[in-house]
C-alpha positions as CSV (number, residue, x, y, z in Angstrom):
1,D,159.8,14.3,-148.8
2,H,158.5,11.4,-146.6
3,S,156.5,10.0,-149.5
4,E,154.7,13.4,-149.7
5,F,155.8,14.5,-153.2
6,A,154.5,16.6,-156.1
7,K,152.5,18.9,-153.7
8,A,149.8,16.3,-153.7
9,S,148.8,16.8,-150.0
10,P,148.5,19.7,-147.6
11,W,150.9,18.3,-145.1
12,E,154.2,20.0,-144.4
13,P,156.7,17.7,-146.1
14,S,154.7,18.3,-149.3
15,V,154.0,22.1,-149.1
16,R,156.8,23.8,-147.2
17,V,159.7,24.7,-149.5
18,P,162.6,26.8,-148.2
19,L,163.4,29.9,-150.3
20,I,166.9,31.4,-150.2
21,V,167.5,34.8,-151.6
22,A,170.9,36.5,-151.9
23,G,172.2,39.6,-153.8
24,P,172.3,43.4,-153.7
25,G,169.6,44.9,-151.5
26,V,169.0,41.6,-149.6
27,A,169.7,41.7,-145.9
28,A,172.6,39.3,-145.1
29,G,171.9,36.5,-142.6
30,R,168.2,37.4,-142.3
31,V,165.7,34.6,-141.7
32,E,162.1,35.4,-142.6
33,R,159.4,33.2,-140.9
34,R,156.3,34.7,-142.6
35,P,154.7,32.4,-145.2
36,V,155.0,33.4,-148.8
37,S,153.8,31.9,-152.1
38,T,156.1,30.6,-154.8
39,L,153.9,32.6,-157.2
40,D,155.4,35.8,-155.6
41,V,158.9,34.8,-156.8
42,V,157.7,35.6,-160.3
43,G,156.3,38.9,-159.0
44,A,159.7,39.8,-157.5
45,I,161.6,38.9,-160.7
46,L,159.2,41.1,-162.8
47,E,159.5,44.0,-160.4
48,L,163.3,43.8,-160.3
49,A,163.4,43.6,-164.1
50,G,161.1,46.6,-164.4
51,A,158.4,44.6,-166.2
52,E,154.7,44.7,-165.7
53,R,152.6,41.8,-164.6
54,A,150.0,40.4,-167.0
55,P,146.5,41.8,-166.2
56,R,145.1,38.6,-164.6
57,M,148.3,37.6,-162.9
58,T,148.0,37.2,-159.1
59,A,151.7,37.2,-158.3
60,R,152.9,39.9,-156.0
61,S,156.5,40.9,-155.4
62,L,158.6,39.6,-152.5
63,E,161.1,42.4,-153.1
64,P,159.9,44.5,-150.1
65,M,160.8,41.6,-147.8
66,F,164.4,41.6,-149.0
67,G,165.4,44.4,-146.6
68,E,165.0,44.6,-142.9
69,G,161.4,44.9,-141.7
70,G,159.8,44.9,-145.2
71,E,156.2,44.1,-145.7
72,A,155.0,40.6,-146.7
73,P,153.1,40.6,-150.0
74,R,150.2,38.7,-148.5
75,E,148.7,38.3,-145.1
76,V,147.3,34.9,-145.9
77,V,148.8,32.4,-148.3
78,V,146.3,30.1,-150.0
79,S,147.1,26.9,-151.9
80,G,145.3,23.8,-152.9
81,L,144.9,20.9,-155.4
82,T,142.0,19.3,-157.1
83,S,143.0,16.4,-159.3
84,R,141.4,13.4,-160.9
85,V,144.7,11.9,-161.9
86,G,145.1,8.5,-160.2
87,A,141.7,8.8,-158.7
88,L,141.0,6.4,-155.9
89,D,138.4,3.6,-155.9
90,P,135.1,5.3,-156.6
91,R,133.4,3.2,-153.8
92,E,135.7,5.1,-151.3
93,N,135.8,8.4,-153.1
94,K,132.4,9.6,-154.2
95,A,133.8,12.6,-156.0
96,G,136.3,10.5,-158.0
97,L,139.2,12.8,-157.0
98,A,142.7,11.8,-156.2
99,A,143.3,15.1,-154.4
100,D,140.8,17.7,-153.3
101,W,141.9,20.2,-150.7
102,E,142.6,23.9,-150.1
103,M,144.5,25.5,-147.3
104,A,145.1,28.9,-145.9
105,L,148.3,29.8,-143.9
106,K,148.9,32.9,-141.8
107,R,151.5,34.0,-139.2
108,F,149.3,35.4,-136.4
109,N,152.2,36.5,-134.2
110,E,155.9,35.8,-133.6
111,T,155.2,32.3,-132.3
112,A,151.9,31.2,-134.0
113,T,151.7,30.3,-137.6
114,L,148.4,28.5,-138.3
115,K,147.3,26.5,-141.3
116,L,143.7,25.6,-142.0
117,V,143.1,22.6,-144.3
118,C,139.6,21.9,-145.8
119,C,139.0,18.7,-147.7
120,P,135.4,18.8,-149.0
121,N,135.4,15.1,-149.9
122,G,137.6,13.8,-147.2
123,C,141.4,14.0,-147.2
124,F,142.8,10.9,-148.9
125,K,146.4,11.4,-147.8
126,Q,145.4,11.0,-144.1
127,G,148.6,11.5,-142.3
128,T,147.8,11.6,-138.5
129,M,145.4,14.5,-138.7
130,F,142.3,12.9,-140.0
131,P,140.5,9.6,-139.6
132,K,139.7,8.1,-143.0
133,R,136.2,9.3,-144.0
134,P,136.0,9.4,-147.8
135,G,133.1,11.5,-149.1
136,E,132.8,13.6,-145.8
137,A,134.1,17.1,-145.5
138,Q,137.0,17.4,-143.1
139,L,138.7,20.4,-141.5
140,V,141.8,20.8,-139.4
141,L,143.6,23.8,-138.0
142,M,147.3,23.1,-137.6
143,S,149.9,25.0,-135.5
144,L,153.3,25.0,-137.3
145,L,155.8,25.1,-134.5
146,E,159.0,27.1,-135.0
147,E,161.1,24.1,-134.2
148,S,159.3,22.4,-137.0
149,L,160.8,24.5,-139.7
150,G,163.3,21.9,-140.5
151,G,161.3,18.9,-139.5
152,G,157.7,19.4,-140.7
153,F,156.1,18.9,-137.3
154,E,152.5,20.1,-137.1
155,R,149.7,19.6,-134.6
156,N,146.0,20.0,-134.7
157,V,144.9,22.9,-132.4
158,L,141.2,23.1,-133.4
159,D,138.8,22.0,-130.6
160,I,135.3,22.9,-131.6
161,S,133.8,21.6,-128.3
162,T,135.8,24.1,-126.3
163,G,136.0,26.8,-128.9
164,V,139.9,26.7,-129.1
165,G,141.0,27.8,-132.6
166,V,137.5,28.4,-133.9
167,A,137.9,32.2,-134.4
168,E,141.2,31.7,-136.2
169,A,139.7,28.8,-138.3
170,R,136.7,31.1,-139.3
171,E,139.1,33.9,-140.3
172,L,141.3,31.6,-142.4
173,L,138.2,29.9,-143.9
174,Q,137.2,33.3,-145.5
175,S,140.3,33.1,-147.7
176,L,139.3,29.8,-149.3
177,G,137.3,29.4,-152.5
178,D,133.5,29.2,-152.3
179,R,133.2,25.5,-152.7
180,F,135.6,24.9,-149.9
181,R,134.0,27.5,-147.6
182,E,130.5,26.0,-148.2
183,A,131.8,22.4,-147.5
184,C,133.8,23.2,-144.3
185,A,132.1,26.2,-142.6
186,P,129.3,23.9,-141.2
187,L,132.0,21.9,-139.4
188,L,132.8,24.8,-137.2
189,G,129.2,25.0,-135.8
190,P,126.9,28.0,-135.6
């Protein structure tokens, strides 16, 4: 976990979890590269059991992906964390939050999976993507390289000055919650 535990940061060692599915109706030896949400495991269990989801439940079933060429339950996977537990020094963290980020992840084509991370109050688990700027909104668009699936390698592909990645970042930003969109949209320029 490279000291990235408890899903406390948006970086790959913390958020990427392999999912292995086996059984009747599951294509043997198949590797699926599209991102999914762990919430959808519950949706698959409910569907396979013939049970209904609770009215406000957002889980969707992974079951269509078990066979060859099945549809993914979501085009974009969204995750995030806002927590005051273990809040940092308030002089460095104006919001008094230990973690405050949201991300949207989408496989755009066979070789490009992109992840947008928005930290409205600065990302406190900096990694190598952000300089430390507590209290300032920060935004990064990461390319998750196929060879990274076992190693957690990600690189920033957003270059606002040249426009590289801006259209994709705007598209993914629309999947985030209002507070995150409002904080990070201005960073992409007009």
